[in-house]
N, C-alpha and C positions, 0 to 999 in steps of 0.2 A: 504494500500500500504506500503510495507516494504522499508525503506531507510537505507542503510548501514551506519556504523559509519563514514566512510571517507566522504561520500556524505553529511551527516548531519553536520560534522565539517566544510565542505566547505561552506555550506549555512550560518552557523553562522559567519564564517570569512567574507563572502561577506556582510552580514548585518552590521557587525562592521565597515568594510571599508566604506560602504555607509554612516553610521552614522557619522564617522569621517569626511568625505568629506562635509556632510551637515552642520556639526558644524563649520568647517573651513569657509565655505561660509557665514554662518550666522554671524560669528564674523567679517569677512572682510567687509560685508555690514554694520554691526553695527558701525564699526570704520571708514569707509570711505564714507558712504552714502552722496549724491546719487552716485551710481556707475552703470555701465552697464556691460553686460555679457562678452563682449570682454576684459574689464579690469580685470574681475575676472579670466579669462583664462590666462591672462598675469601674474597674481599674484600667480598662482598655476601651478602645473604640469598636470592639468586636461585638457582634450580635450574640444573644444567648444561644441561638442555634449553632453558630460557628464555634462558640466556646465549647458547647457540649460535644461537637464532633471532634475538635482538637484534643480535648481532655480524654475522650474515649481512645484516641490514637495513642496518647501518652501512656494510658493504662495498658493498652494492648502491647506496647513496646517495652513494658516493665519499668518505665521511668517514674510512674506515679501509681499510687494505690488509693483506694477508698477506705476510709477509716472512721467508723462511727458517724454520728449525726450531731448537728449543731444544737446548742442549748438555747437557741433563740426563743423568745416568748411569743413570737407571732403565731397566729393560728394556722392550721393546715399541716401538711406534711413537712417534717423536719428535713432541712437540706443535708445532703451527705458531704462530709468533710473530705478534703483531699490532702495527701501528704506525698513527699518524695519517697519512692521505694528504695530505701537504703541498700537493699540487697540486689537491686536490679542490675547493677554494674559496678566495676571497681577500677581504680586508677593506681598504678604502682609508681612510687616516687622514691628517688635516691638523692641523698646529699653527699657529694664527693668531697672528702677532706683529707688532711694529712694522715689521720688515723684510720682511714679506710672509708667504707660506705655505710651511711645510715639509711636503712630501708624502712619505708612505711607503706602499708597498703591502706588506701582510703576507700570508703564506700561512697555512694552518691550524695550522702549528707555531710561529707568531709569528716567523718569519724574514722579514727585509726582502728583498723581491724587486726593488723599484724605490725610488729616492729622488731627490728633486729639490727645489730651492728656487724658488718661483714668485713673481714680483712681481704685485701687484694694483693696479688703478687706482681706488682709493677703495672705499667700501662698496657702491656700486651694482653693481660687477662681481664681488662676492665669490662669491655663489652660482653665477653663470654660470662663473666661473673654475674652481670645483670640478667642476662638471658637465663642462666642456670638457676638463679634465685627465684625468678618468676616461674619458670617451668617446673622445677623440681620441688618447690615448697608450696606456694600459694595455690597454684592452679592444678595441683593433683586432686584437690577437693572441689574446686570451682571451675565451671566450664570456661575454656579459654576464650570463647566468644564474648564473655562478660568483661574481658580486659579492654577498657576504652582507650587507654593511653599509657605511655611510659614517660614520666617526667624526671628530669635530672637537673640539679643545681650544682654549679661549680664556683669556687672562689677565683674567678679569673674572667678573661675576655672571650667573647665569642664573635668572630668575624663572620657575620651572616652572609656576606657577599661571596666569600671564598670557602666557607665551611671549615674554618680553622679555629682551634681552641688554643688559648695561651694562658698560662697561669704560673706566676712565680712561686706561689704556695705549693702547687702540685708538681712543679718541675716540668710543666708543659711549655714547649716553645714551638709555636707555629705547627701544632700537631694536626695533620690532615686525615689521620687514619681512624681515630676513635669514632667519629661521626659516620664514616663510611662503613665500618664494621657493625655499628648499631643498626644502620639501615638494611644491611644484608641479613642480620639476624631477625629483624622485625620488619619485613617488607610491606606488610599491610596494616601495621599498628602505628598510630600517631606517636611521634617522638618529639618531646618538648625539652629543649636544653637551654638553660639560661644562667646568667650571672646570679649568684646567690643573693646579692644585694638587691637586684631587681625584684626577685621573688619575695624577699623580706619586705620590700616596700609594698608590694601588692597585698601581702598578708596583713600588714599594718593597716592598710586602707579598708580591708574587708573584715578583719577580726580584732584589730588592736585598738589603740587609743585615737586613731585618726579616721574613724568611719566618716564617710561623706566629705572628706577633705579632698578638694580637687587639685590642689597644687602642694605636693608633699615631697620633701627631701629627706631621704633616709641615709644616714652616715653609719656605715658598718666598720667599726674600729676594732680590729683584732690583730692577728698576725700581720695583716696588711690593712690598708685603708681604702675601701671602695664606697660606692654610693648607688642608690637607685632613685629614680625620679618619676613622680606622677605629675604630669602637666596637663591641665584642662581635663582631668579625669582619666587620662590614658597614660600608659607606660611610655616614657620617652627613651628611644633606643639610639637616636642619632643616625647619621648617614649610612653606616655599615654595621649598626648594632653594637657599637663599642663605647657608647656614652657611659659616663659614671666613674671615670678614673679620677675621683676626688683626691686620692692619695698622691697623684702625680702632678698636682698643681704646684708650681714653684713658689716658695715663700721666701727664699734667699738665693739670689743668683750666684752668690759665692759660697753656697753651702756644700755639703759633701756630695760626691757623685752617687747617683742612684742606679739600681739595676736596669732601669729603663733608658739610661744613657744621659739623662738630664742631671741637673745639680739642684740641691736645696729643695727636694720634693717634700711635701707635707708628711708623707708616710715615714720619712726618715726622722721625724720629730715626735709623732704622736701614736705610731703603731705600738702594740704592746711590747715587742722586743726592743724598740727604741726607748720606751719608757724605762725598761729594766736598765738599759745602758746609761740613760740620763741619771737615774736614781743612784747607780753605782758610782758615777762620777761625783755627784753631790756628797754621797756618803764618804767617799775617800777624802774629800776636802774637809769633812767634819770629823774625820778619824773614826768613822763608823764602818762596820763590815758591809761589803757589797751584797747585792741580791743575786741569788742563783736563778730565780724565775719570777714571773709576774705575780704569782700567788704571794710571794714574800713581800712584794711591794704593796699589794692590796692590804695585807695585815699591818704593814708599817704605817700606811696612811690612816687606817682605822685607829691606830694607836698614837696618832699625831707625831710620828717620828719626824724630826725636823728635815731630814733629807727627803722624805716622801712628800712632806708639805711643800717644800720648795720645788720639787719636781712637778707636782700636779699643778702648782701655781703657774709654772712656765707652760705646761701643756695646755692649760685652760686659756692662757693668753694667746697662744698660737692658734688654737682651734677657733677661738672667738673671731680672730682676724679672718680666718678662712671662711667661716660660716657667714660672716657679714658680707663678704664678697658674693657668696652664693645667693643670699637673700636679696641683696641689691640687684643682682643680675637677673634673677628669675622671678622676683616678687612672690616668693614662696609663702604659703599659708601656714605651714607648720614644718619644723625640723624635728626628726626623731633620731636619737642616737642609740645604736645597738651594738652587738658584739661584746667582747670582754670588758670594754670600757664601763659598762653598766655596773661592774663589781666595785667601782669606786663610790657608788651610791650618791645620795642626795648632796653630800658635801661637795662633790665635784660639780654638780649642776649649780650650786650656790657660788662656787668659785668662778665658773664660766659666766654666770650672770654678772659678776663684778666687772668683767671686761666687755660684756655686751651692753650693759645699762648706759654707760656714757654715750655710746653711739646711738642708742635708742632714743635718748632725750631729744635729739635733733633730727631724727630720721624716722618718719612714720612707717616706712616699709619694714624696718627692723622692729619697731615697737609693737606692731600688730602680729608678729610672728613668734608664737611660743616655741620653746625648745624643751623636749621631754626625753626621757629614756623609753625604749621599747618595753612593752608589757608582755611580749611573746617569748616563748622558749626557743631552744635551738632547732626545733623541728619546723620553725616558721617558713624557711625557704621551700621545703617540700609542700607544706600546706598552701603557701602562696602560689606555687606552680600548679597544683591541682585545681585550686579555685580559679586561677586564670584560664586554665584549659576549659573548665566547665562554663565559664562566663563568656569566653571570647573565641574559642576554637571549636568545641564540640558541635557536631551536627546530629540532628535527630532523624530526619527523613530524607536527607540527601547525602551523597558521599563527599568527603573532603577532596579538594582538588590536589592536595599533596599530603605527605605524611611526616614532613620534617618542619619544625618551627623553632627558630633560634632567637634568643633574646639576650 
């Protein structure tokens, strides 16, 4: 049977409109459950008949379930409540770090179903380890068709144009093979790979202290210093997906050389290893013992050790300068600080405020921008990646045009 181009385009448009409506209803149910059909009609421009048809399809595809009736006092038949079917599908998420892989299996409600920490034997086994973890553990009991996606967060850069991973923390330098191996092992499963700071940021926006914040800057200060940005409600990736290198902003042109090839990078002053070094220098000048690790600095600061107090004063001064530049440049609504820096607690935020306040007195952009610590735990990058997939990538009634998504 011949179908002319106009008729074919019309069919495609109808399918896309239907998919958009299905996704809208899925998101509304996800955010407001339990909810009934009449509520959904009131929240959208869709007719009750269309709502009913689309909800029936969501139920048929195991994305939504009917659960009980409403307690409404209005006369007549009680409306049936709708919820996301948590067991309808699953998303596997991995956080890649120096200590190995953190593995989480999430259901459709973003609840953790399984969790483990997995050692890996070098880069060569990375993709295979992920494949074996999914195949030989989780999905021996769960049908493989229920795996919606594989999400991976890394502490590094992803060049989305050239499919290259690069991470000083992981020892990755222009690695082109990991992504290719993953695509070979998961030829028909969506693979989402992103910088952990980006996914931290999205998790903050959806689950943390920054809900409904449309312009958010997340500073991830740990072994390195990275950042994620939400601008106008959307993740900002930059031209090739490599935006967010907060730690490689120059704060001293004559400063020490950095691994990136520049000099005086922020990371060389406020990353946790740099803080240990700075503390040890101050301690030596004060005839105090040096610190062997960051945990000793945390304890020293909590005990008002003078070398620790002086170190954190300097770190706060440097960070304040860097954050003011960001806030002025992007007109950010909120700054959230995450990573190991949070272990210095509220006294660090108070110290930071001392250096932010004089600038804020004469600058409305800085004055209106609160700075807080993250309220989420270390699983946040995996959670953020999963939620981003559900919100922005997942399709219900049409096939994805590709299966690789880099952030």
